[in-house]
C-alpha positions in Angstrom: 0.0 -0.1 0.0 1.3 3.4 -0.9 -0.1 6.7 0.6 0.4 9.7 -1.7 -0.3 13.3 -0.8 -2.8 15.2 -2.9 -1.5 18.1 -4.6 -4.4 21.0 -4.4 -2.9 22.8 -7.4 -2.8 19.8 -9.9 -5.3 20.5 -12.7 -6.2 18.4 -15.7 -4.8 19.7 -18.9 -7.1 22.0 -21.0 -9.4 20.1 -23.4 -11.6 22.1 -25.6 -10.9 21.2 -29.2 -13.1 18.2 -30.6 -11.2 15.1 -31.5 -12.3 13.9 -35.0 -12.8 10.0 -34.9 -11.6 9.7 -38.4 -8.2 11.1 -37.3 -7.7 8.2 -34.8 -10.1 5.3 -35.3 -9.2 3.2 -38.7 -12.7 1.8 -38.7 -14.1 5.3 -38.6 -11.7 6.5 -41.2 -12.7 3.7 -43.6 -16.4 4.2 -43.0 -16.2 7.9 -43.6 -15.5 7.1 -47.4 -19.4 6.5 -47.6 -19.8 10.3 -47.0 -16.8 11.7 -48.6 -13.7 10.5 -46.6 -11.9 11.6 -43.5 -12.1 15.1 -42.1 -9.6 17.3 -43.9 -7.2 19.7 -42.8 -9.0 22.8 -44.2 -12.3 21.6 -42.8 -14.1 24.5 -40.8 -14.3 22.5 -37.5 -14.7 25.5 -35.4 -17.6 27.2 -37.2 -21.0 27.2 -35.4 -23.6 25.8 -37.8 -26.9 23.9 -37.6 -25.0 20.5 -38.5 -23.1 20.3 -35.3 -22.1 16.8 -33.7 -24.9 16.8 -31.3 -27.7 17.3 -33.7 -26.2 14.7 -36.2 -26.0 12.2 -33.5 -29.5 12.9 -32.3 -31.0 12.5 -35.7 -28.8 9.4 -36.4 -30.3 7.8 -33.2 -33.8 8.8 -34.1 -33.3 7.2 -37.6 -32.0 3.9 -36.0 -34.8 3.9 -33.6 -37.4 4.2 -36.4 -35.7 1.3 -38.3 -36.0 -0.7 -35.0 -39.9 0.1 -35.1 -40.1 -1.0 -38.8 -38.4 -4.3 -37.7 -41.4 -4.8 -35.4 -44.0 -4.2 -38.3 -44.7 -8.1 -38.7 -45.8 -8.2 -35.0 -47.6 -5.0 -35.1 -49.9 -6.2 -37.8 -50.6 -9.6 -36.5 -47.7 -11.3 -34.7 -48.7 -10.1 -31.2 -52.2 -11.2 -31.6 -52.7 -14.1 -34.1 -50.3 -17.1 -33.8 -47.9 -16.8 -30.8 -45.1 -18.3 -32.8 -45.1 -15.5 -35.3 -43.7 -13.1 -33.0 -40.6 -15.2 -32.5 -40.1 -16.4 -35.8 -40.0 -12.9 -37.1 -37.9 -11.8 -34.1 -40.3 -8.9 -33.4 -41.6 -9.7 -29.9 -42.2 -7.0 -27.3 -43.5 -7.1 -23.8 -45.3 -3.8 -24.1 -48.5 -4.8 -26.0 -48.8 -7.9 -23.9 -48.5 -6.2 -20.6 -51.1 -3.7 -21.5 -53.7 -6.3 -20.9 -51.7 -8.7 -18.8 -51.1 -6.1 -16.0 -54.3 -4.5 -15.8 -53.7 -1.3 -17.7 -56.6 -2.0 -20.1 -58.9 -2.2 -17.1 -57.7 1.0 -15.5 -56.2 -0.9 -12.6 -53.8 1.2 -10.4 -50.2 -0.4 -10.3 -49.2 -1.7 -7.1 -52.4 -0.8 -5.5 -54.9 -2.9 -7.2 -54.4 -6.6 -7.3 -54.5 -8.1 -10.8 -56.9 -11.0 -11.3 -54.9 -14.4 -11.9 -56.9 -15.0 -15.0 -55.3 -11.9 -16.5 -51.9 -11.8 -14.9 -51.1 -15.5 -15.1 -50.8 -15.6 -11.3 -48.5 -12.5 -10.9 -50.8 -10.6 -8.8 -49.2 -7.3 -9.0 -47.0 -5.4 -11.4 -43.4 -6.9 -11.2 -41.5 -3.6 -12.1 -40.0 -0.9 -10.0 -42.1 2.0 -9.1 -40.8 4.7 -11.5 -41.0 2.1 -14.5 -44.7 1.5 -13.3 -45.4 5.2 -13.4 -44.0 5.3 -16.9 -46.2 2.6 -18.1 -49.2 4.1 -16.3 -48.7 7.5 -17.9 -48.5 5.7 -21.4 -51.9 3.9 -20.6 -53.3 7.4 -19.8 -52.4 8.6 -23.2 -53.8 5.4 -25.0 -57.5 5.9 -26.0 -59.9 3.4 -24.5 -62.1 3.0 -27.3 -62.0 0.2 -29.9 -60.8 -3.5 -29.8 -58.2 -4.6 -27.2 -55.9 -5.3 -30.2 -56.3 -1.8 -31.5 -55.6 -0.3 -27.9 -52.6 -2.6 -27.5 -51.3 -1.3 -30.8 -51.7 2.3 -29.7 -50.3 1.7 -26.4 -47.1 0.2 -28.0 -46.8 3.5 -30.3 -47.3 5.6 -27.3 -44.6 3.9 -25.3 -42.3 4.0 -28.5 -42.8 7.8 -28.6 -41.8 8.1 -24.9 -38.8 5.8 -25.4 -37.8 7.8 -28.4 -37.4 10.8 -26.2 -35.4 8.6 -23.9 -33.2 7.7 -26.8 -32.6 11.3 -27.8 -31.7 12.1 -24.1 -29.2 9.2 -24.0 -27.5 10.5 -27.2 -27.2 13.9 -25.9 -25.9 13.0 -22.5 -23.3 10.5 -23.9 -22.2 13.2 -26.4 -21.8 15.8 -23.6 -20.3 13.7 -21.1 -16.9 13.9 -22.8 -17.0 17.2 -24.6 -13.9 16.8 -26.6 -15.2 13.6 -28.2 -18.9 14.1 -28.8 -18.7 11.8 -31.7 -18.3 8.7 -29.5 -22.0 8.9 -29.0 -22.4 7.9 -32.6 -21.6 4.5 -31.3 -24.8 4.5 -29.3 -26.8 6.0 -32.1 -25.7 3.4 -34.6 -25.6 0.3 -32.3 -27.8 -2.4 -34.0 -28.6 -4.0 -30.9 -29.8 -0.8 -29.4 -32.3 -0.4 -32.3 -33.5 -4.1 -32.2 -34.2 -4.1 -28.5 -35.3 -0.5 -27.8 -39.2 -1.2 -27.8 -38.9 -4.7 -26.2 -39.5 -3.3 -22.8 -39.1 0.0 -20.6 -35.3 -0.2 -19.9 -34.5 2.8 -22.0 -36.2 5.0 -19.4 -33.8 3.8 -16.7 -30.8 4.1 -19.2 -31.6 7.7 -20.0 -31.8 8.7 -16.2 -28.5 7.0 -15.7 -26.9 8.5 -18.6 -28.2 12.0 -17.3 -26.6 11.1 -13.9 -23.4 10.4 -15.5 -23.2 13.5 -17.5 -23.9 15.5 -14.2 -21.2 13.7 -12.4 -18.8 14.6 -15.2 -19.8 18.3 -14.7 -18.6 18.2 -11.2 -22.3 18.1 -9.6 -22.2 14.9 -7.5 -25.5 15.6 -5.5 -27.4 16.3 -8.7 -25.8 13.2 -10.3 -26.9 11.0 -7.0 -30.4 12.3 -7.6 -30.6 11.1 -11.2 -29.0 7.8 -10.2 -31.5 7.5 -7.5 -34.3 8.1 -9.9 -32.6 5.6 -12.3 -32.6 3.1 -9.6 -36.3 3.6 -8.8 -36.8 2.5 -12.5 -34.1 -0.3 -12.7 -31.9 -1.8 -10.2 -28.5 -1.7 -12.2 -27.8 2.1 -12.0 -27.3 1.7 -8.3 -24.0 -0.2 -9.3 -22.5 3.1 -10.6 -22.0 4.1 -7.0 -19.7 1.0 -6.4 -17.6 2.2 -9.2 -17.5 5.7 -7.9 -16.7 4.6 -4.3 -13.4 2.7 -5.4 -12.5 5.7 -7.6 -13.1 8.3 -4.9 -11.4 6.2 -2.2 -8.2 6.3 -4.5 -8.4 10.1 -5.2 -9.5 11.2 -1.8 -13.0 12.4 -2.9 -15.2 10.5 -0.5 -17.0 13.7 0.3 -18.1 14.0 -3.3 -19.2 10.3 -3.2 -21.1 10.8 -0.1 -23.0 13.6 -1.8 -23.8 11.3 -4.6 -25.0 8.7 -2.3 -27.1 11.2 -0.3 -28.7 12.3 -3.5 -29.4 8.8 -4.7 -31.0 7.8 -1.3 -33.2 10.9 -1.2 -34.4 10.5 -4.8 -35.2 6.8 -4.4 -37.1 7.2 -1.0 -39.0 10.0 -2.4 -40.4 7.9 -5.2 -40.7 4.7 -3.3 -41.7 5.6 0.2 -45.3 6.6 -0.6 -45.9 3.2 -2.4 -44.2 1.2 0.3 -46.5 2.9 3.0 -49.5 2.5 1.3 -49.2 -0.6 -0.9 -46.5 -2.8 0.4 -47.6 -6.1 -1.2 -47.6 -4.4 -4.6 -44.3 -2.4 -4.1 -42.4 -5.4 -2.8 -43.4 -7.6 -5.8 -40.4 -6.6 -7.9 -38.0 -7.7 -5.1 -39.8 -10.9 -4.1 -40.1 -11.9 -7.8 -36.3 -11.2 -8.5 -35.5 -13.6 -5.7 -38.0 -16.1 -6.4 -37.3 -16.3 -10.0 -35.5 -19.4 -11.2 -32.8 -19.9 -13.9 -34.0 -18.2 -17.0 -33.2 -17.4 -20.6 -29.7 -16.0 -21.7 -27.6 -16.9 -18.5 -24.7 -19.1 -18.0 -26.7 -20.9 -15.4 -29.1 -22.0 -18.0 -26.4 -23.7 -20.0 -25.3 -25.4 -16.9 -28.8 -26.5 -15.9 -29.7 -27.9 -19.3 -26.5 -29.4 -20.1 -26.4 -31.3 -16.7 -30.2 -31.9 -16.7 -30.4 -30.6 -13.2 -32.8 -28.0 -11.9 -30.9 -25.4 -9.8 -33.1 -24.1 -7.2 -33.7 -20.1 -7.1 -32.1 -19.8 -3.8 -29.1 -21.7 -4.7 -28.5 -19.8 -7.9 -29.1 -16.6 -6.1 -26.3 -17.5 -3.6 -24.0 -18.5 -6.3 -24.6 -15.4 -8.6 -24.3 -13.0 -5.6 -21.1 -14.7 -4.3 -19.6 -14.5 -7.9 -20.6 -10.9 -8.5 -19.1 -9.8 -5.2 -16.0 -11.8 -5.8 -15.5 -10.0 -9.3 -16.4 -6.5 -7.9 -13.5 -7.1 -5.4 -11.3 -7.9 -8.4 -12.4 -4.8 -10.0 -11.8 -2.7 -7.0 -8.2 -4.1 -6.6 -7.6 -3.3 -10.3 -8.8 0.3 -9.6 -6.5 0.8 -6.7 -3.5 -1.0 -8.2 -3.6 0.2 -11.8 -0.6 2.4 -12.7 -3.1 5.2 -13.2 -6.6 5.6 -11.9 -9.1 4.0 -14.4 -11.7 6.4 -15.7 -15.2 6.4 -14.3 -16.8 5.0 -17.5 -14.2 2.1 -17.5 -15.0 1.0 -14.0 -18.9 1.6 -14.6 -18.8 -0.6 -17.6 -16.9 -3.5 -15.7 -19.2 -3.3 -12.7 -22.4 -3.5 -14.7 -21.0 -6.2 -17.1 -20.0 -8.3 -14.2 -23.6 -8.3 -12.9 -25.0 -9.2 -16.4 -22.6 -11.9 -16.9 -23.4 -13.6 -13.6 -27.1 -12.9 -13.2 -29.7 -15.8 -13.6 -31.4 -14.2 -16.4 -30.3 -12.2 -19.4 -33.2 -10.5 -21.4 -32.3 -9.2 -24.8 -33.0 -5.6 -23.9 -30.3 -5.7 -21.1 -27.7 -4.9 -23.7 -29.1 -1.3 -23.5 -27.6 -1.0 -20.1 -24.3 -1.4 -21.5 -24.3 0.4 -24.8 -23.7 4.1 -23.4 -21.1 2.6 -21.0 -19.4 0.8 -23.6 -19.2 3.9 -25.9 -17.7 5.9 -23.2 -15.4 3.3 -21.9 -13.8 1.8 -25.0 -14.7 4.2 -28.1 -13.2 2.2 -30.7 -15.5 0.9 -33.6 -13.8 -2.4 -34.1 -14.2 -3.6 -30.5 -17.6 -2.1 -30.2 -18.9 -3.8 -33.4 -17.4 -7.1 -32.3 -19.4 -7.0 -29.2 -22.6 -5.8 -31.1 -22.2 -8.6 -33.5 -22.3 -10.9 -30.7 -25.4 -9.3 -29.2 -27.3 -9.5 -32.5 -26.5 -13.1 -32.7 -28.0 -13.6 -29.2 -31.2 -11.5 -30.2 -31.7 -13.7 -33.2 -30.8 -16.7 -31.3 -33.3 -16.3 -28.5 -36.4 -15.7 -30.7 -35.4 -18.6 -33.0 -35.1 -20.8 -29.9 -38.6 -19.8 -28.7 -40.0 -20.4 -32.2 -38.6 -23.9 -32.1 -40.0 -24.6 -28.6 -43.4 -23.1 -29.2 -44.0 -23.8 -33.0 -44.4 -27.7 -32.8 -42.9 -27.9 -36.2 -39.2 -28.2 -35.4 -38.5 -24.9 -37.1 -36.0 -22.7 -35.5 -33.0 -23.0 -33.2 -32.8 -26.2 -31.0 -31.3 -26.1 -27.5 -27.6 -26.7 -28.3 -27.8 -23.9 -31.0 -29.3 -21.7 -28.4 -26.6 -22.5 -25.9 -24.1 -21.2 -28.7 -26.0 -18.0 -29.0 -25.7 -17.5 -25.2 -22.0 -18.3 -25.5 -21.7 -15.7 -28.2 -23.2 -13.1 -25.9 -21.1 -14.0 -23.0 -17.8 -14.3 -25.0 -18.7 -10.9 -26.8 -19.2 -9.1 -23.3 -16.0 -10.7 -21.9 -14.0 -9.5 -24.8 -14.9 -6.1 -24.3 -14.3 -6.3 -20.6 -10.8 -7.7 -21.3 -10.1 -4.8 -23.6 -11.2 -2.4 -21.0 -9.1 -4.0 -18.3 -6.1 -3.7 -20.6 -6.6 -0.1 -21.1 -6.7 0.3 -17.3 -3.7 -1.6 -16.8 -1.8 0.1 -19.7 -3.4 3.5 -19.9 -1.2 4.5 -22.9 -3.6 2.2 -24.9 -6.6 4.1 -23.8 -8.1 5.9 -26.8 -9.7 8.5 -24.6 -6.4 9.4 -22.9 -4.4 9.8 -26.1 -5.4 13.6 -26.7 -3.9 14.5 -23.2 -7.3 14.0 -21.3 -7.3 12.3 -17.8 -10.9 11.4 -17.0 -13.6 13.5 -19.0 -16.6 11.4 -17.3 -14.9 11.8 -13.9 -16.0 15.2 -12.7 -14.2 15.8 -9.5 -12.0 12.8 -10.2 -10.7 14.4 -13.4 -7.1 15.5 -12.9 -7.1 14.6 -9.2 -4.0 13.4 -7.4 -4.1 10.0 -5.8 -4.0 9.6 -2.1 -4.5 5.9 -1.7 -3.0 3.3 -4.1 -2.1 -0.4 -3.8 1.4 -1.9 -4.6 5.0 -1.8 -3.9 6.6 1.6 -2.5 8.1 2.1 -5.9 4.6 1.9 -7.6 4.1 5.5 -8.4 0.8 6.8 -9.7 1.2 7.7 -13.4 -0.9 10.9 -13.8 0.5 11.6 -17.2 -1.7 10.8 -20.2 -0.2 9.0 -23.2 0.8 11.0 -26.3 4.2 11.0 -28.0 7.6 9.9 -26.5 8.9 10.3 -23.1 9.0 8.3 -19.9 6.4 7.5 -17.3 7.2 9.5 -13.9 8.8 6.9 -11.6 10.5 4.7 -14.4 14.2 4.3 -14.1 15.7 5.6 -17.3 18.6 3.2 -16.7 16.3 0.1 -17.3 15.3 1.6 -20.7 11.6 1.4 -19.9 10.0 4.1 -22.2 6.2 4.7 -22.9 4.4 7.3 -24.7 3.4 10.1 -22.3 1.6 13.4 -22.2 2.7 15.4 -19.3 -0.7 16.6 -18.2 -0.2 18.6 -14.7 3.2 17.2 -14.2 6.4 19.5 -15.2 6.8 19.5 -18.9 9.9 17.4 -20.1 12.7 19.0 -21.8 12.2 19.8 -25.5 13.6 17.2 -27.8 16.5 18.1 -29.9 15.9 19.2 -33.6 
């Protein structure tokens, strides 16, 4: 363990100019040929015009979202209503129209307060979603006309929800673009992600993703309490945003910024309780349904536990898989914490956030196709390289097609689709693709000179109070000095012994500038 004093005068290097992706990413450079090639040296980058990066990214995101809606047309016309197998064989399934009737919205039942008849809910009893997601669903039902057939109302309900989720998509694109103001084009990874478009209207996850992305943007602006409020609201819509505080704790511990972390935790707790407490007090059975259902749910689609269960022909009890999954995620989080405290340079917030959420996804007892939405913004900020991002996205698209083909096989009665072993390969593709991106992010943390975000001299654009902060607590030998310098061109890392010949690319950030090289 090494204790390092914080330098109050240390500042991150100024970072104002936008970094064009075609100048540093070979895939982006090659892809730019479709629209005329890479940005030229005489391009008017600094001019203010209507076609700025933010507007372009939002329009692209809207366009991809619209394509995702078009992909659902076979189900909108008939697949959701006639012949249950069609929604699987055409890979256009969505929970939204089914739960309009199945969770009592069609009958004007109040979520959490009114018990849903078993003949309608299939024995669920109450809505099994967190409170803020339930409010989102209820608002959409208020906007849905109650006249006409149930099929027509379910179609309109899906359209209303799609419109609200489109707003969430635009919010996500804006927040990712503004989290790192020197690299707004990284948000194009989110806008063009094929798995994002395919899964956007399966469920209501985009609402929580938008709130979490807004929370990360506020943290990057040095507003921890406000960021905590947004993270608290996101946690009231889905559990996973709470894990962002795990990443922030380790980073704030290393940087001596626990006061800022405490402000974020306070904001999170306050926002969560404001949303949840009234329902907890007035409708405990309905409010607790999400938590009891999560605990009682058995091994389900998409998880490594399903492969183990089906391959060994053994039924793993819910309590047992809960214990195994929780123990494994805690063990891996401890490993991530060790990485964050030992790495030669403090990892960026987005990197650690991606790893923490990815570990939960990899070890969870269920992986619904829309869970990929949790990781897309984090991946774009953690590893903004098109090659790695598209490798991972290809694996997720394979899983998206695999699960629907497997359900078509198991429900169709005609042996058309993907059998069990084929579905296991689709699950493996998802797991390997996510692990691949995790490995690349870990490598960037251990070898910060390979981190694309830091190659322009930045420290941690998503880090807020962490950006440019000196370390006060690191793990390792006494000679293991923190490397605050960002990689750029030639030089040695502070603490390296020149006699050992260890040279690495370095940008000197807040450290004294190296001597000018000879001409």
